[in-house]
C-alpha positions in Angstrom: 108.0 142.7 70.5 110.4 145.5 71.6 110.1 146.7 75.2 111.3 149.8 77.1 111.1 149.7 80.8 111.7 152.1 83.7 110.7 152.3 87.3 106.9 152.0 87.5 106.3 151.9 83.7 106.7 149.7 80.7 106.1 150.2 76.9 105.9 147.8 74.0 106.1 147.9 70.2 104.3 145.0 68.7 105.9 144.4 65.4 103.1 142.0 64.3 100.4 144.7 64.6 102.7 147.8 64.2 101.1 149.3 67.3 102.7 150.8 70.4 101.4 150.4 74.0 102.4 151.6 77.5 101.5 151.0 81.1 102.3 152.8 84.3 101.2 152.8 87.9 100.5 150.2 90.5 98.2 149.5 93.4 96.8 153.0 93.8 96.2 153.6 90.1 97.2 151.7 87.0 96.8 152.8 83.4 97.2 151.1 80.0 97.4 153.1 76.8 97.9 152.8 73.1 100.6 155.3 72.3 102.2 156.6 69.1 105.6 155.8 67.7 106.7 159.3 68.7 105.6 158.8 72.3 107.4 155.5 72.4 110.6 157.1 71.1 110.5 159.8 73.8 110.5 157.1 76.6 113.8 156.5 78.3 114.6 153.9 80.9 116.0 156.7 83.2 112.6 158.4 83.4 110.5 158.3 86.5 106.9 156.9 86.4 105.5 160.5 86.4 107.6 161.5 83.4 106.7 158.4 81.4 103.1 158.6 82.5 102.8 162.2 81.2 103.9 161.1 77.8 101.7 158.0 77.7 98.7 160.0 79.0 98.5 161.6 75.5 97.6 158.3 74.0 94.4 156.3 73.9 93.4 155.1 77.3 92.5 151.4 77.1 92.2 150.4 80.8 92.4 152.0 84.3 92.2 150.7 87.8 91.9 153.0 90.8 92.2 152.3 94.5 93.2 155.6 96.0 91.2 155.6 99.2 89.1 158.5 98.0 86.2 156.1 97.4 85.6 152.5 96.6 88.1 150.9 94.2 87.0 150.6 90.6 88.2 149.5 87.2 87.2 151.0 83.8 87.8 149.0 80.6 87.7 151.4 77.6 88.9 148.7 75.1 87.6 145.2 75.6 90.5 143.8 73.6 93.2 145.1 76.1 94.2 141.6 77.2 94.6 140.4 73.6 96.5 143.5 72.5 98.8 143.6 75.5 99.3 140.1 76.9 102.6 141.3 78.3 101.0 143.9 80.6 101.0 143.4 84.3 97.4 144.6 84.7 96.2 145.6 88.1 92.5 145.0 88.9 90.7 146.9 91.7 87.2 146.6 92.9 84.2 146.4 90.5 84.5 146.8 86.8 82.3 149.5 85.6 79.4 148.4 83.4 79.3 149.2 79.7 76.7 151.9 80.3 78.7 153.6 83.0 81.9 153.4 81.0 80.1 154.9 77.9 78.7 157.7 80.1 82.1 158.5 81.5 83.6 158.5 78.0 80.8 160.8 76.8 81.0 163.1 79.8 84.8 163.6 80.2 86.3 165.3 77.2 89.7 163.6 77.9 88.2 160.2 77.5 86.1 160.7 74.3 88.9 159.4 72.0 89.2 156.2 74.1 86.0 154.5 73.1 84.4 153.5 69.8 80.6 153.4 69.8 78.8 150.2 69.1 78.2 151.3 65.5 81.9 151.9 64.9 82.0 155.7 65.1 
């Protein structure tokens, strides 16, 4: 595995799978993405979390945890395999994990999340 790391973010190229991943955030909000090679190449250790996060946000959202005091803390798992795919990630968990039904509804409702989930029939 090849890693890039900056303040508040980390990215990984997994040579075994040929896939790229990135994480950013902390206690208030944490995000884990599958990213592209091009996104990975743009990341630089001198970047702030906000800059790296802007790049990663264009990837496939796999996991998010929110505890921002605007409501109760919650966690959304878009990819059930996130732990297997990213064993290196320092995953932050907040509050209750949304149910499969609620997660599917959010992915269907919010255009930005549609690409992050596969339906049960593989579409």
